[in-house]
C-alpha positions as CSV (number, residue, x, y, z in Angstrom):
1,X,0.0,0.0,0.0
2,X,1.4,3.4,-1.0
3,X,0.2,6.6,0.5
4,X,0.5,10.1,-1.1
5,X,-1.3,13.4,-0.9
6,X,-4.0,12.2,1.4
7,X,-4.9,9.3,-0.9
8,X,-4.7,5.7,0.1
9,X,-4.0,3.1,-2.7
10,X,-5.3,-0.4,-2.2
11,X,-4.5,-2.6,-5.2
12,X,-5.6,-0.6,-8.1
13,X,-8.2,1.4,-6.3
14,X,-7.5,5.0,-5.0
15,X,-9.6,6.2,-2.1
16,X,-9.3,9.2,0.3
17,X,-7.2,8.3,3.4
18,X,-9.8,9.4,6.0
19,X,-12.4,7.0,4.4
20,X,-9.9,4.2,4.5
21,X,-9.0,4.9,8.1
22,X,-12.7,5.0,9.1
23,X,-13.2,1.6,7.5
24,X,-10.3,0.0,9.3
25,X,-11.6,1.4,12.6
26,X,-15.1,0.0,12.0
27,X,-13.6,-3.4,11.3
28,X,-11.6,-3.3,14.6
29,X,-14.7,-2.4,16.5
30,X,-16.6,-5.3,15.0
31,X,-13.9,-7.8,15.9
32,X,-13.8,-6.4,19.5
33,X,-17.5,-6.7,19.8
34,X,-17.4,-10.3,18.6
35,X,-14.6,-11.1,21.0
36,X,-16.4,-9.5,23.9
37,X,-19.5,-11.4,23.1
38,X,-17.7,-14.7,23.0
39,X,-16.1,-13.9,26.4
40,X,-19.5,-13.0,27.8
41,X,-21.0,-16.2,26.5
42,X,-18.1,-18.2,28.2
43,X,-18.8,-16.5,31.5
44,X,-22.5,-17.0,31.2
45,X,-22.0,-20.7,30.6
46,X,-20.8,-21.2,34.2
47,X,-23.8,-21.9,36.4
48,X,-24.3,-20.4,39.8
49,X,-23.7,-23.9,41.3
50,X,-20.4,-24.3,39.5
51,X,-19.3,-20.8,40.6
52,X,-20.1,-21.7,44.3
53,X,-18.3,-25.1,44.0
54,X,-15.2,-23.4,42.7
55,X,-15.3,-20.9,45.6
56,X,-15.5,-23.7,48.1
57,X,-12.9,-25.8,46.3
58,X,-10.5,-22.9,46.8
59,X,-11.5,-22.5,50.5
60,X,-10.8,-26.2,51.1
61,X,-7.2,-25.5,50.3
62,X,-6.9,-22.8,52.9
63,X,-4.2,-23.0,55.6
64,X,-6.9,-22.0,58.2
65,X,-8.8,-25.1,59.5
66,X,-11.8,-22.9,60.3
67,X,-12.0,-21.8,56.7
68,X,-11.8,-25.4,55.5
69,X,-14.4,-26.5,58.0
70,X,-16.8,-23.7,57.0
71,X,-16.3,-24.7,53.4
72,X,-17.3,-28.2,54.2
73,X,-20.4,-27.0,56.1
74,X,-21.4,-24.8,53.1
75,X,-21.0,-27.8,50.8
76,X,-23.2,-29.9,53.1
77,X,-26.0,-27.3,53.2
78,X,-26.1,-27.2,49.4
79,X,-27.5,-30.8,49.4
80,X,-26.3,-31.5,45.9
81,X,-24.5,-34.6,44.7
82,X,-21.8,-32.4,43.2
83,X,-21.2,-30.5,46.5
84,X,-21.1,-33.8,48.4
85,X,-18.6,-35.3,46.0
86,X,-16.3,-32.3,46.5
87,X,-16.7,-32.6,50.3
88,X,-15.4,-36.2,50.1
89,X,-11.9,-34.7,49.7
90,X,-12.2,-33.3,53.2
91,X,-12.5,-36.8,54.7
92,X,-8.7,-36.9,54.5
93,X,-8.1,-33.5,56.1
94,X,-5.4,-33.3,58.7
95,X,-7.8,-31.7,61.2
96,X,-10.2,-33.9,63.0
97,X,-13.0,-31.3,63.2
98,X,-12.9,-30.9,59.4
99,X,-13.0,-34.7,58.9
100,X,-15.9,-35.0,61.3
101,X,-17.9,-32.3,59.5
102,X,-17.2,-33.9,56.2
103,X,-18.9,-37.2,57.3
104,X,-22.3,-35.4,57.2
105,X,-21.5,-33.1,54.2
106,X,-21.2,-36.1,51.8
107,X,-24.7,-37.5,52.5
108,X,-26.2,-36.2,49.3
109,X,-24.2,-38.9,47.4
110,X,-26.0,-42.1,46.5
111,X,-26.3,-44.2,49.7
112,X,-23.8,-46.9,48.9
113,X,-21.3,-44.5,47.5
114,X,-21.5,-42.4,50.7
115,X,-21.1,-45.5,52.8
116,X,-18.0,-46.7,50.9
117,X,-16.4,-43.3,51.4
118,X,-17.2,-43.3,55.2
119,X,-16.4,-46.8,56.3
120,X,-12.6,-46.3,56.4
121,X,-13.1,-43.5,59.0
122,X,-14.5,-45.9,61.5
123,X,-10.8,-46.6,62.1
124,X,-9.8,-43.0,62.5
125,X,-7.5,-42.2,65.3
126,X,-10.0,-39.5,66.6
127,X,-12.9,-40.9,68.6
128,X,-14.9,-37.9,67.6
129,X,-14.5,-38.7,64.0
130,X,-15.3,-42.3,64.5
131,X,-18.5,-41.4,66.4
132,X,-19.7,-38.9,63.7
133,X,-18.8,-41.5,61.0
134,X,-21.0,-44.1,62.8
135,X,-23.9,-41.7,63.0
136,X,-23.5,-40.6,59.3
137,X,-23.5,-44.2,58.2
138,X,-26.8,-44.7,59.8
139,X,-28.2,-41.8,57.9
140,X,-27.1,-43.4,54.6
141,X,-29.4,-46.4,55.3
142,X,-26.9,-48.4,53.3
143,X,-26.6,-52.1,54.2
144,X,-23.0,-51.9,52.9
145,X,-22.2,-50.3,56.3
146,X,-23.7,-53.1,58.4
147,X,-20.5,-55.3,58.8
148,X,-18.3,-52.3,59.6
149,X,-20.8,-50.9,62.2
150,X,-21.1,-54.3,63.9
151,X,-17.4,-54.4,64.2
152,X,-17.4,-51.0,65.9
153,X,-20.2,-52.0,68.2
154,X,-18.3,-55.0,69.3
155,X,-14.7,-53.7,69.6
156,X,-14.4,-49.9,69.7
157,X,-12.9,-48.8,73.0
158,X,-15.1,-45.7,73.3
159,X,-18.7,-46.1,74.5
160,X,-19.9,-43.2,72.5
161,X,-18.7,-44.8,69.3
162,X,-20.3,-48.1,70.2
163,X,-23.6,-46.4,71.0
164,X,-23.5,-44.5,67.7
165,X,-22.9,-47.8,65.9
166,X,-25.8,-49.5,67.6
167,X,-28.2,-46.7,66.8
168,X,-27.1,-46.6,63.2
169,X,-27.7,-50.4,62.8
170,X,-31.3,-49.7,63.8
171,X,-31.6,-47.0,61.3
172,X,-30.3,-49.3,58.5
173,X,-32.6,-52.0,59.6
174,X,-30.5,-54.9,58.4
175,X,-31.5,-58.1,60.2
176,X,-28.0,-59.5,59.8
177,X,-27.1,-57.2,62.7
178,X,-29.6,-58.8,65.1
179,X,-27.2,-61.4,66.5
180,X,-24.5,-58.8,67.3
181,X,-27.0,-56.6,69.1
182,X,-28.4,-59.5,71.0
183,X,-24.9,-60.4,72.2
184,X,-24.5,-56.9,73.5
185,X,-27.8,-56.7,75.4
186,X,-27.4,-60.2,76.8
187,X,-24.2,-59.3,78.6
188,X,-22.0,-61.7,76.8
189,X,-18.3,-61.0,76.0
190,X,-17.1,-60.4,72.5
191,X,-14.3,-62.1,70.7
192,X,-13.1,-62.6,67.1
193,X,-10.1,-64.7,67.9
194,X,-7.8,-61.7,67.9
195,X,-9.7,-59.1,69.8
196,X,-11.7,-59.4,73.0
197,X,-14.2,-57.2,74.9
198,X,-15.8,-57.8,78.2
199,X,-19.6,-57.8,78.5
200,X,-21.1,-54.4,77.9
201,X,-21.7,-52.4,81.0
202,X,-22.5,-48.9,79.6
203,X,-26.2,-48.1,79.9
204,X,-26.1,-45.8,76.9
205,X,-24.8,-48.6,74.6
206,X,-27.2,-51.1,76.1
207,X,-30.2,-48.7,75.7
208,X,-29.1,-47.9,72.1
209,X,-28.8,-51.6,71.2
210,X,-32.2,-52.4,72.7
211,X,-33.8,-49.6,70.8
212,X,-32.2,-50.7,67.5
213,X,-33.6,-54.3,68.0
214,X,-37.0,-52.7,68.1
215,X,-36.3,-50.7,64.9
216,X,-35.0,-53.8,63.1
217,X,-38.2,-55.7,64.2
218,X,-36.7,-59.1,64.0
219,X,-38.9,-61.6,66.0
220,X,-35.7,-63.4,67.0
221,X,-35.1,-60.6,69.5
222,X,-38.4,-61.0,71.4
223,X,-37.1,-63.6,74.0
224,X,-34.1,-61.5,75.0
225,X,-36.1,-58.3,75.2
226,X,-38.6,-60.1,77.5
227,X,-35.7,-61.1,79.7
228,X,-34.5,-57.5,80.0
229,X,-38.0,-56.2,80.6
230,X,-38.4,-58.5,83.6
231,X,-35.0,-58.0,85.0
232,X,-35.4,-55.7,88.0
233,X,-31.7,-55.3,88.3
234,X,-31.5,-53.7,84.8
235,X,-31.4,-49.9,84.5
236,X,-34.9,-48.4,84.2
237,X,-34.1,-46.7,80.9
238,X,-33.0,-50.0,79.4
239,X,-36.2,-51.8,80.6
240,X,-38.3,-49.0,79.1
241,X,-36.6,-49.4,75.8
242,X,-37.2,-53.1,75.9
243,X,-40.9,-52.5,76.3
244,X,-40.9,-50.0,73.5
245,X,-39.0,-52.4,71.3
246,X,-41.4,-55.2,71.9
247,X,-44.2,-52.9,70.9
248,X,-42.3,-52.1,67.6
249,X,-41.8,-55.8,66.8
250,X,-45.5,-56.5,67.5
251,X,-45.2,-60.1,68.4
252,X,-48.2,-61.3,70.4
253,X,-46.1,-63.7,72.4
254,X,-44.7,-60.7,74.3
255,X,-48.1,-59.7,75.7
256,X,-47.8,-61.7,78.9
257,X,-44.4,-60.2,79.7
258,X,-45.6,-56.7,79.0
259,X,-48.8,-57.2,81.1
260,X,-46.6,-58.3,84.0
261,X,-44.9,-54.9,84.4
262,X,-48.1,-52.8,84.2
263,X,-48.1,-52.6,88.0
264,X,-44.4,-51.8,88.4
265,X,-43.5,-48.9,90.6
266,X,-41.8,-47.2,87.6
267,X,-44.7,-45.1,86.0
268,X,-42.6,-44.6,82.8
269,X,-42.0,-48.3,82.4
270,X,-45.7,-49.0,83.0
271,X,-46.7,-46.5,80.4
272,X,-44.2,-47.9,77.9
273,X,-45.7,-51.4,78.5
274,X,-49.2,-50.1,78.2
275,X,-48.5,-48.4,74.9
276,X,-46.7,-51.5,73.6
277,X,-49.7,-53.7,74.4
278,X,-52.1,-51.3,72.6
279,X,-49.8,-51.3,69.6
280,X,-49.7,-55.1,69.5
281,X,-53.4,-55.6,70.0
282,X,-54.3,-53.0,67.4
283,X,-52.6,-54.8,64.5
């Protein structure tokens, strides 16, 4: 292109320079507009959920454990599969409070997937993490967690973890856990050849195990529950749970045992027995 005397020459065509410059400027503006539009379309393609996930993903990498823990709580409150899947990474956090929070934040995953992610934490060095893991597994309702929870019920050294495992077995409702729960409530020792535990003495664990037998509703438990109900040496709370459990199972063979405690000095036990009788007779 050769310029002279205010004329621009393009090929064999001669046009005034100011017209040529104006044309070039228009082309530049068009290309800029197209570029900006493409950038806008790219930004608009990211959904609000994706934006929030990226924010929390960044916070999970913070050096501040409280920031990481809050990110996990936010992900849990979102109640989305995607947010729970991101929260799974926090199950391996160095801080116990973050790991414990993550056990509940992942519960929007499919039940079996959540259970598989949680089960390894039943062996966590932190008793708080193990306890929260046991409770979270119950909330999954996944039978994949039954065997691991039974193991915790039998052999964990911390009563709070054993109680959480017992309650979660009731929530899952898998009858394959009945025998383990019956062993606990009958006062028998536990052994697997390598590990041994003395008979359960903690009332919270006993009460939780009795309650879960009622939730599972396995008729196999009736006889042992009747024994507990009639045992005046047993804790009042445990006997009341036995009455309630018999009402849940609704086996008519328990009516005689329930009737026998209607005149007990414990008004709460008498009421529990009366309610159980009504429940069984109503069916």
